[in-house]
C-alpha positions as CSV (number, residue, x, y, z in Angstrom):
1,M,19.5,12.8,128.7
2,L,16.0,11.9,129.8
3,K,14.6,14.3,127.2
4,H,16.5,12.6,124.4
5,M,15.3,9.2,125.5
6,F,11.7,10.5,125.6
7,F,12.1,12.1,122.2
8,A,13.6,8.9,120.7
9,A,10.6,6.9,122.1
10,F,8.2,9.5,120.7
11,V,9.8,9.3,117.2
12,A,9.7,5.5,117.3
13,A,6.0,5.4,118.3
14,F,4.8,7.9,115.7
15,V,7.2,7.3,112.8
16,F,8.4,3.7,112.7
17,L,5.4,1.9,114.1
18,P,2.9,3.3,111.5
19,T,5.2,2.2,108.7
20,I,5.3,-1.3,110.1
21,T,1.5,-1.4,110.2
22,F,1.4,0.1,106.7
23,A,3.8,-2.7,105.5
24,E,1.6,-5.3,107.1
25,D,-1.6,-3.8,105.6
26,F,0.1,-3.6,102.2
27,G,1.0,-7.2,102.4
28,H,-2.5,-8.1,103.4
29,H,-4.1,-6.1,100.5
30,H,-1.5,-7.5,98.2
31,D,-2.6,-11.0,99.2
32,H,-6.2,-10.1,98.3
33,A,-5.1,-8.7,94.9
34,V,-3.2,-11.9,94.1
35,Q,-6.1,-14.0,95.2
36,A,-8.5,-11.9,93.0
37,Q,-6.1,-12.3,90.0
38,S,-6.0,-16.1,90.7
39,N,-9.8,-16.3,90.8
40,T,-10.1,-14.3,87.5
41,L,-7.6,-16.6,85.8
42,A,-9.5,-19.7,87.1
43,Q,-12.8,-18.3,85.8
44,A,-11.2,-17.5,82.4
45,Q,-9.8,-21.1,82.2
46,T,-13.2,-22.5,83.2
47,A,-15.0,-20.4,80.6
48,E,-12.5,-21.5,77.9
49,A,-12.9,-25.1,78.9
50,N,-16.7,-24.7,78.7
51,R,-16.4,-23.0,75.3
52,L,-14.3,-25.9,74.0
53,A,-16.7,-28.5,75.3
54,A,-19.5,-26.6,73.6
55,C,-17.5,-26.7,70.3
56,E,-17.3,-30.5,70.6
57,E,-21.0,-30.6,71.3
58,A,-21.7,-28.4,68.3
59,K,-20.1,-31.1,66.1
60,K,-22.9,-33.5,66.9
61,P,-26.1,-33.6,64.8
62,E,-28.7,-31.0,65.9
63,T,-31.6,-32.6,67.8
64,A,-33.8,-29.5,68.2
65,R,-35.7,-27.9,65.3
66,F,-34.8,-24.4,64.0
67,S,-36.1,-21.7,66.4
68,Y,-36.9,-24.2,69.2
69,W,-35.4,-24.4,72.7
70,G,-31.7,-25.3,72.4
71,Y,-31.4,-25.1,68.6
72,G,-27.8,-24.1,67.9
73,H,-27.1,-23.5,71.6
74,A,-23.8,-25.3,71.6
75,L,-22.6,-23.6,68.4
76,A,-23.6,-20.2,69.9
77,H,-21.5,-20.9,73.0
78,C,-18.6,-22.2,70.8
79,K,-18.6,-19.0,68.7
80,G,-18.9,-16.7,71.7
81,W,-22.2,-15.3,70.6
82,I,-24.0,-16.0,73.9
83,E,-21.2,-14.3,75.8
84,Q,-21.5,-11.2,73.5
85,L,-25.3,-11.2,73.9
86,S,-25.0,-11.4,77.7
87,E,-22.4,-8.7,78.0
88,K,-24.1,-6.3,75.6
89,S,-27.5,-6.9,77.2
90,G,-26.3,-6.0,80.6
91,G,-25.3,-9.5,81.7
92,G,-27.4,-12.5,82.8
93,C,-30.2,-12.0,80.4
94,C,-30.3,-15.6,79.6
95,S,-29.0,-17.8,82.3
96,G,-31.4,-20.7,81.9
97,I,-31.9,-21.8,85.5
98,Y,-32.4,-18.2,86.7
99,S,-34.5,-16.8,83.9
100,G,-36.3,-19.9,82.6
101,G,-34.9,-19.0,79.2
102,E,-32.5,-20.6,76.8
103,C,-30.7,-19.1,73.8
104,R,-31.5,-20.5,70.4
105,L,-30.5,-19.6,66.8
106,T,-33.4,-18.3,64.9
107,S,-34.6,-15.4,62.6
108,I,-35.7,-11.9,63.4
109,N,-37.9,-9.7,61.2
110,M,-37.1,-6.1,62.1
111,I,-40.0,-4.8,59.9
112,T,-42.7,-6.7,61.8
113,R,-40.5,-6.7,65.0
114,K,-41.0,-10.4,65.5
115,A,-38.7,-13.3,66.2
116,Q,-39.3,-16.9,65.2
117,I,-39.5,-18.8,68.5
118,D,-40.6,-22.4,68.8
119,G,-42.0,-22.3,65.3
120,M,-44.1,-19.1,65.9
121,W,-43.5,-15.5,65.0
122,C,-43.5,-13.7,68.3
123,P,-43.4,-10.0,68.9
124,F,-40.5,-8.4,70.9
125,G,-39.8,-5.0,72.3
126,G,-36.6,-3.0,72.0
127,D,-33.8,-3.5,69.5
128,P,-31.6,-6.5,69.3
129,V,-28.0,-6.0,70.4
130,F,-25.3,-6.3,67.6
131,I,-23.5,-9.6,67.7
132,D,-20.4,-9.9,65.5
133,G,-20.1,-12.8,63.1
134,M,-23.5,-14.4,63.2
135,G,-24.3,-14.0,59.5
136,P,-28.0,-14.3,58.8
137,Y,-29.0,-15.8,62.2
138,A,-30.4,-14.1,65.2
139,L,-29.9,-15.3,68.8
140,V,-32.9,-15.1,71.0
141,C,-33.2,-16.1,74.7
142,A,-36.7,-17.0,75.5
143,G,-38.7,-19.4,77.6
144,S,-39.9,-22.7,76.2
145,T,-43.5,-23.5,75.2
146,T,-45.7,-26.5,75.6
147,Q,-47.5,-28.1,72.6
148,E,-50.8,-26.6,73.8
149,E,-49.3,-23.1,74.0
150,R,-47.9,-23.5,70.5
151,A,-51.3,-24.7,69.3
152,N,-52.8,-21.5,70.7
153,N,-50.0,-19.3,69.4
154,Q,-49.0,-18.3,73.0
155,C,-45.5,-16.9,72.7
156,P,-42.9,-17.4,75.5
157,S,-41.2,-14.5,77.2
158,V,-38.3,-13.0,75.3
159,Y,-35.4,-12.1,77.6
160,C,-32.9,-10.7,75.2
161,K,-32.0,-10.9,71.5
162,G,-29.1,-10.2,69.2
163,S,-28.4,-10.1,65.5
164,S,-25.5,-9.3,63.2
165,V,-27.9,-7.7,60.7
166,A,-28.1,-3.9,61.1
167,N,-31.3,-2.8,62.9
């Protein structure tokens, strides 16, 4: 009889207890998965709210000049072009406060490999990424320039660029 009680205790210790621990772990991991999904949903809702706010901003008259810092920025957010540029460029190529750059609608000349930035034709390296639906525009993330830099044709740094025109 003692053997049977020892055997029952052995089975309980090595069969039932690990399943209880597994169930607790599963519940713990499940909670993390639910939290991650909730965070993803909240981020998507925030992104959509920001996009809609940009669409409202894009309805206002443009204050920047073509190719200058901020020109068409709200429209580019509204249409999802900046998100396409960021995703296709490896993310975060143009995050203003981090890079010092800002996206603006402009023109790119693929023959001379220059983009119009702050009124100047500035050279760039690499190919622009393809951005669907932009028409004749290009989207360039670059730093800003001072009046003195523009007077001396000193181009800003170009962080990333995109176009819907074939390269």
